[in-house]
DRENLUMLO-700233 format. One record per residue (C-alpha): residue number from 1; x, y, z; residue in one letter. Coordinates in nm, 2 decimals, decimal comma, always signed. Layout:
BEGIN
 num     xx     yy     zz residuo
 NUM      X      Y      Z       A
...
//
This chain:
BEGIN
 num     xx     yy     zz residuo
   1  +8,13 +10,94 +10,21       M
   2  +7,97 +10,66 +10,42       I
   3  +7,76 +10,79 +10,71       K
   4  +7,47 +10,55 +10,73       K
   5  +7,51 +10,17 +10,75       I
   6  +7,24  +9,90 +10,75       L
   7  +7,38  +9,59 +10,92       F
   8  +7,22  +9,26 +10,85       I
   9  +7,33  +8,96 +11,05       G
  10  +7,24  +8,73 +11,34       L
  11  +7,15  +8,88 +11,68       K
  12  +7,21  +8,56 +11,87       Y
  13  +7,49  +8,30 +11,84       S
  14  +7,39  +8,05 +11,57       Y
  15  +7,04  +8,22 +11,57       G
  16  +6,96  +8,06 +11,91       K
  17  +6,85  +8,30 +12,19       K
  18  +6,95  +8,06 +12,46       E
  19  +7,32  +8,09 +12,34       L
  20  +7,33  +8,46 +12,40       G
  21  +7,42  +8,75 +12,18       E
  22  +7,62  +8,68 +11,86       A
  23  +7,97  +8,81 +11,86       L
  24  +7,91  +8,96 +11,51       N
  25  +7,66  +9,19 +11,67       K
  26  +7,92  +9,32 +11,91       K
  27  +8,21  +9,31 +11,67       A
  28  +8,03  +9,47 +11,37       H
  29  +7,71  +9,66 +11,45       S
  30  +7,80  +9,78 +11,80       D
  31  +8,16  +9,87 +11,70       M
  32  +8,05 +10,07 +11,40       L
  33  +7,82 +10,27 +11,62       K
  34  +8,09 +10,32 +11,87       E
  35  +8,32 +10,50 +11,62       I
  36  +8,04 +10,73 +11,50       G
  37  +7,85 +10,57 +11,22       Y
  38  +7,47 +10,58 +11,21       E
  39  +7,38 +10,22 +11,22       V
  40  +7,04 +10,04 +11,20       E
  41  +6,99  +9,66 +11,19       N
  42  +6,79  +9,38 +11,04       I
  43  +6,84  +9,06 +11,25       W
  44  +6,82  +8,74 +11,04       L
  45  +6,68  +8,55 +11,34       D
  46  +6,40  +8,79 +11,41       D
  47  +6,16  +8,66 +11,14       Y
  48  +5,92  +8,37 +11,14       E
  49  +5,94  +8,31 +10,76       T
  50  +6,20  +8,38 +10,50       N
  51  +5,94  +8,57 +10,29       E
  52  +5,89  +8,82 +10,58       K
  53  +6,26  +8,86 +10,61       L
  54  +6,30  +8,95 +10,24       Q
  55  +6,02  +9,20 +10,27       E
  56  +6,17  +9,35 +10,58       A
  57  +6,51  +9,39 +10,42       I
  58  +6,38  +9,56 +10,11       L
  59  +6,14  +9,79 +10,31       N
  60  +6,41  +9,89 +10,56       K
  61  +6,67  +9,97 +10,29       A
  62  +6,43 +10,19 +10,10       H
  63  +6,30 +10,37 +10,42       D
  64  +6,65 +10,41 +10,57       Y
  65  +6,84 +10,48 +10,25       N
  66  +7,19 +10,37 +10,38       P
  67  +7,52 +10,45 +10,22       D
  68  +7,62 +10,09 +10,27       M
  69  +7,45  +9,76 +10,35       I
  70  +7,69  +9,54 +10,55       F
  71  +7,58  +9,17 +10,55       F
  72  +7,70  +8,88 +10,76       K
  73  +7,49  +8,61 +10,62       I
  74  +7,49  +8,29 +10,83       F
  75  +7,34  +8,04 +10,59       K
  76  +7,11  +8,11 +10,29       F
  77  +6,87  +8,35 +10,47       E
  78  +6,89  +8,62 +10,21       V
  79  +6,76  +8,54  +9,87       Q
  80  +6,96  +8,61  +9,55       F
  81  +6,66  +8,80  +9,41       E
  82  +6,67  +9,03  +9,71       T
  83  +7,04  +9,11  +9,66       L
  84  +6,98  +9,17  +9,29       Q
  85  +6,72  +9,43  +9,37       T
  86  +6,93  +9,60  +9,64       L
  87  +7,24  +9,61  +9,42       K
  88  +7,06  +9,85  +9,18       K
  89  +7,05 +10,12  +9,44       E
  90  +7,29 +10,03  +9,73       F
  91  +7,65  +9,95  +9,80       F
  92  +7,66  +9,59  +9,93       L
  93  +7,93  +9,42 +10,14       V
  94  +7,94  +9,08 +10,30       N
  95  +8,18  +8,93 +10,56       W
  96  +8,27  +8,57 +10,47       F
  97  +8,42  +8,40 +10,77       G
  98  +8,42  +8,03 +10,67       D
  99  +8,58  +8,03 +10,33       D
 100  +8,83  +7,76 +10,44       Q
 101  +8,56  +7,49 +10,42       W
 102  +8,25  +7,64 +10,25       R
 103  +8,37  +7,86  +9,97       F
 104  +8,24  +7,62  +9,70       E
 105  +7,91  +7,55  +9,86       T
 106  +7,82  +7,89 +10,00       F
 107  +8,05  +8,18  +9,92       T
 108  +8,08  +8,11  +9,54       S
 109  +7,70  +8,13  +9,52       K
 110  +7,68  +8,47  +9,70       Y
 111  +8,00  +8,65  +9,61       A
 112  +7,89  +8,78  +9,27       P
 113  +7,60  +8,97  +9,42       Y
 114  +7,82  +9,20  +9,64       F
 115  +8,02  +9,50  +9,55       D
 116  +8,29  +9,40  +9,80       V
 117  +8,36  +9,07  +9,98       C
 118  +8,56  +9,04 +10,30       I
 119  +8,73  +8,70 +10,36       T
 120  +8,94  +8,56 +10,65       T
 121  +9,10  +8,31 +10,43       D
 122  +9,40  +8,42 +10,22       K
 123  +9,39  +8,09 +10,02       F
 124  +9,04  +8,18  +9,89       S
 125  +9,14  +8,51  +9,73       I
 126  +9,23  +8,35  +9,40       E
 127  +8,90  +8,16  +9,41       K
 128  +8,71  +8,49  +9,43       Y
 129  +8,90  +8,62  +9,13       K
 130  +8,83  +8,30  +8,94       A
 131  +8,46  +8,36  +8,96       I
 132  +8,49  +8,72  +8,86       G
 133  +8,48  +8,89  +9,20       Q
 134  +8,79  +9,11  +9,22       N
 135  +8,69  +9,33  +9,50       N
 136  +8,81  +9,12  +9,79       V
 137  +8,95  +9,24 +10,12       I
 138  +9,14  +9,00 +10,35       R
 139  +9,06  +9,05 +10,71       S
 140  +9,06  +8,83 +11,02       Q
 141  +8,86  +8,74 +11,33       H
 142  +9,02  +8,91 +11,63       A
 143  +8,96  +8,98 +12,00       S
 144  +8,79  +9,27 +12,17       F
 145  +9,04  +9,48 +12,36       E
 146  +9,11  +9,38 +12,72       N
 147  +9,28  +9,55 +13,01       F
 148  +9,36  +9,27 +13,25       N
 149  +9,64  +9,30 +13,49       D
 150  +9,88  +9,05 +13,33       F
 151 +10,12  +9,03 +13,62       E
 152 +10,11  +8,86 +13,96       N
 153  +9,85  +8,61 +13,85       I
 154  +9,71  +8,36 +14,10       E
 155  +9,65  +8,06 +13,88       Y
 156  +9,33  +7,86 +13,95       K
 157  +9,35  +7,60 +13,67       Y
 158  +9,63  +7,40 +13,53       D
 159  +9,46  +7,34 +13,19       V
 160  +9,13  +7,48 +13,07       S
 161  +8,92  +7,47 +12,75       F
 162  +8,63  +7,70 +12,66       I
 163  +8,40  +7,60 +12,38       G
 164  +8,10  +7,39 +12,31       G
 165  +8,12  +7,01 +12,36       A
 166  +8,10  +6,77 +12,06       N
 167  +8,20  +6,41 +11,99       L
 168  +8,56  +6,50 +11,89       F
 169  +8,63  +6,74 +12,17       R
 170  +8,49  +6,50 +12,44       K
 171  +8,71  +6,22 +12,29       W
 172  +9,01  +6,45 +12,29       F
 173  +8,96  +6,55 +12,66       V
 174  +8,92  +6,19 +12,76       D
 175  +9,24  +6,09 +12,58       E
 176  +9,43  +6,36 +12,77       L
 177  +9,27  +6,23 +13,09       K
 178  +9,41  +5,88 +13,02       K
 179  +9,75  +6,04 +12,99       K
 180  +9,71  +6,20 +13,34       G
 181  +9,59  +6,55 +13,22       I
 182  +9,27  +6,69 +13,36       I
 183  +9,12  +6,96 +13,15       V
 184  +8,86  +7,19 +13,31       E
 185  +8,60  +7,24 +13,03       C
 186  +8,35  +7,53 +13,01       F
 187  +8,07  +7,58 +12,75       G
 188  +7,75  +7,42 +12,63       S
 189  +7,75  +7,04 +12,68       G
 190  +8,02  +7,03 +12,96       W
 191  +7,95  +6,99 +13,33       L
 192  +8,06  +7,34 +13,40       N
 193  +7,81  +7,47 +13,15       G
 194  +7,80  +7,80 +12,96       R
 195  +7,98  +8,10 +13,10       I
 196  +7,96  +8,47 +13,07       T
 197  +8,21  +8,68 +12,87       Y
 198  +8,34  +8,81 +13,21       E
 199  +8,39  +8,46 +13,34       Q
 200  +8,57  +8,37 +13,02       M
 201  +8,80  +8,66 +13,07       N
 202  +8,89  +8,54 +13,42       D
 203  +8,94  +8,17 +13,32       I
 204  +9,17  +8,26 +13,04       M
 205  +9,39  +8,47 +13,27       L
 206  +9,40  +8,23 +13,56       K
 207  +9,48  +7,91 +13,36       S
 208  +9,84  +7,81 +13,33       K
 209  +9,75  +7,66 +12,99       I
 210  +9,45  +7,75 +12,77       N
 211  +9,38  +7,47 +12,53       L
 212  +9,21  +7,53 +12,20       N
 213  +9,05  +7,23 +12,04       I
 214  +8,93  +7,22 +11,68       S
 215  +8,57  +7,14 +11,59       N
 216  +8,64  +7,03 +11,24       S
 217  +8,62  +6,67 +11,11       I
 218  +8,89  +6,44 +11,26       S
 219  +9,05  +6,16 +11,07       Y
 220  +9,23  +6,01 +11,37       D
 221  +9,15  +5,64 +11,35       I
 222  +9,14  +5,61 +11,73       R
 223  +8,86  +5,87 +11,74       Y
 224  +8,67  +5,71 +11,45       L
 225  +8,68  +5,36 +11,62       L
 226  +8,60  +5,50 +11,96       H
 227  +8,22  +5,51 +11,90       H
 228  +7,99  +5,40 +11,62       P
 229  +7,85  +5,76 +11,61       K
 230  +8,20  +5,89 +11,51       N
 231  +8,22  +5,66 +11,21       I
 232  +7,87  +5,75 +11,11       L
 233  +7,94  +6,12 +11,14       S
 234  +8,26  +6,07 +10,93       F
 235  +8,08  +5,90 +10,64       F
 236  +7,80  +6,16 +10,65       K
 237  +8,07  +6,43 +10,61       S
 238  +8,21  +6,25 +10,30       L
 239  +7,86  +6,24 +10,14       I
 240  +7,74  +6,58 +10,25       R
 241  +7,88  +6,89 +10,07       S
 242  +8,00  +7,18 +10,27       G
 243  +8,12  +6,98 +10,57       S
 244  +8,37  +7,14 +10,80       K
 245  +8,67  +6,93 +10,69       N
 246  +8,95  +7,18 +10,76       I
 247  +9,04  +7,38 +11,07       S
 248  +9,04  +7,75 +11,05       Q
 249  +9,17  +8,06 +11,24       T
 250  +8,88  +8,17 +11,47       K
 251  +8,84  +8,45 +11,72       A
 252  +8,93  +8,22 +12,02       R
 253  +9,29  +8,19 +11,90       I
 254  +9,32  +8,57 +11,94       F
 255  +9,11  +8,61 +12,26       E
 256  +9,34  +8,40 +12,48       I
 257  +9,66  +8,60 +12,44       P
 258  +9,47  +8,93 +12,45       V
 259  +9,34  +8,83 +12,79       R
 260  +9,68  +8,74 +12,91       G
 261  +9,66  +8,36 +12,87       G
 262  +9,92  +8,11 +12,75       F
 263  +9,78  +7,91 +12,46       E
 264  +9,83  +7,57 +12,31       I
 265  +9,62  +7,53 +11,99       T
 266  +9,59  +7,30 +11,69       E
 267  +9,80  +7,44 +11,40       Y
 268  +9,59  +7,59 +11,12       V
 269  +9,73  +7,72 +10,79       P
 270  +9,83  +8,09 +10,79       S
 271  +9,85  +8,10 +11,17       L
 272 +10,21  +8,21 +11,13       E
 273 +10,08  +8,53 +10,96       D
 274  +9,97  +8,64 +11,31       Y
 275 +10,19  +8,46 +11,56       F
 276 +10,56  +8,35 +11,59       D
 277 +10,48  +7,99 +11,65       I
 278 +10,69  +7,86 +11,94       G
 279 +10,76  +8,21 +12,06       K
 280 +10,42  +8,35 +12,15       N
 281 +10,19  +8,05 +12,08       I
 282 +10,24  +7,67 +12,09       V
 283 +10,08  +7,44 +11,83       C
 284 +10,00  +7,07 +11,82       Y
 285  +9,89  +6,84 +11,53       S
 286  +9,76  +6,54 +11,73       S
 287  +9,63  +6,46 +12,08       V
 288  +9,96  +6,29 +12,15       D
 289 +10,15  +6,61 +12,07       E
 290  +9,90  +6,81 +12,28       A
 291  +9,97  +6,58 +12,58       A
 292 +10,34  +6,61 +12,53       L
 293 +10,33  +6,99 +12,52       L
 294 +10,09  +7,03 +12,81       I
 295 +10,31  +6,82 +13,04       K
 296 +10,62  +7,00 +12,92       Y
 297 +10,49  +7,35 +12,98       Y
 298 +10,33  +7,26 +13,32       L
 299 +10,67  +7,15 +13,43       N
 300 +10,86  +7,45 +13,29       N
 301 +10,71  +7,76 +13,44       D
 302 +10,98  +8,00 +13,33       K
 303 +10,96  +7,90 +12,96       E
 304 +10,58  +7,91 +12,97       R
 305 +10,57  +8,25 +13,13       E
 306 +10,82  +8,39 +12,88       N
 307 +10,60  +8,28 +12,59       I
 308 +10,29  +8,42 +12,77       R
 309 +10,46  +8,75 +12,81       T
 310 +10,56  +8,77 +12,45       L
 311 +10,21  +8,69 +12,34       S
 312 +10,06  +8,96 +12,57       V
 313 +10,30  +9,21 +12,40       E
 314 +10,12  +9,13 +12,07       K
 315  +9,78  +9,20 +12,21       K
 316  +9,74  +9,53 +12,03       Q
 317  +9,80  +9,36 +11,70       E
 318  +9,54  +9,08 +11,79       L
 319  +9,26  +9,31 +11,90       S
 320  +8,98  +9,46 +11,69       I
 321  +9,07  +9,80 +11,57       H
 322  +8,84  +9,98 +11,33       I
 323  +8,85 +10,35 +11,24       S
 324  +8,63 +10,58 +11,05       K
 325  +8,85 +10,60 +10,74       E
 326  +8,66 +10,65 +10,41       Q
//
């Protein structure tokens, strides 16, 4: 029976204190404590050198003697030799959340060292088995529960986007602007800047349309020719292994409907496993389709609100639920 868990992951988003607490701290370490497990942590971003991190992990494991060590390795912070040593005494689990684009360059290297691997990509399960790892659990990013009042909303924004700015997202928003659509953008790199989790909650609820824009590599020729940096970035991605060349289902897709928002998002494979596309979420495959859909749903309130209502009814399925089952 599992009682004591040692969680090893990032404390801050992308390991940067200025970006605030990492979601995996709240979604894993804090939630496990909330349901009654005894949890202690090793934060990957707390150590000045990799050697000190390995030493801290080994010492903590032996002193704490957990029933399970739950990892969420971000890059290659934990050495294979450390995992080999730990596996002789402890039950090791890792959450792999980016298998869609870095199974070959990251997961395949680490997976053999764990007793159980958790993936968010159903298309990678056969890849795990091919390298001899048969203990694979398919899970998914989800949203924290939310108890917004979903009725009688006073909308503040027509279209909003929450997420960090990058070359593609800025181009995408500019293209929409050329088509007469103004998107209020929030997050690092936008004029409105970073927002709190509480502000995010309010923006999602009070936006007629919540836009979700991918941050993977774009092959749209208009984007590539828009700026020399875009072409340079594209060719670098072709040369560099492990580039983010495919979109994936992330937590944001679940967070919007759970907070009562209507969502238009880029289609990603397996999205239909969680949503009835067209009934409780709307998808686009290009900036032109996004513009078409945004204009349509801004002009058709009743249809938009029907979809929003159906998505809100799924919020229990889209929220994080963990229980203390053994």
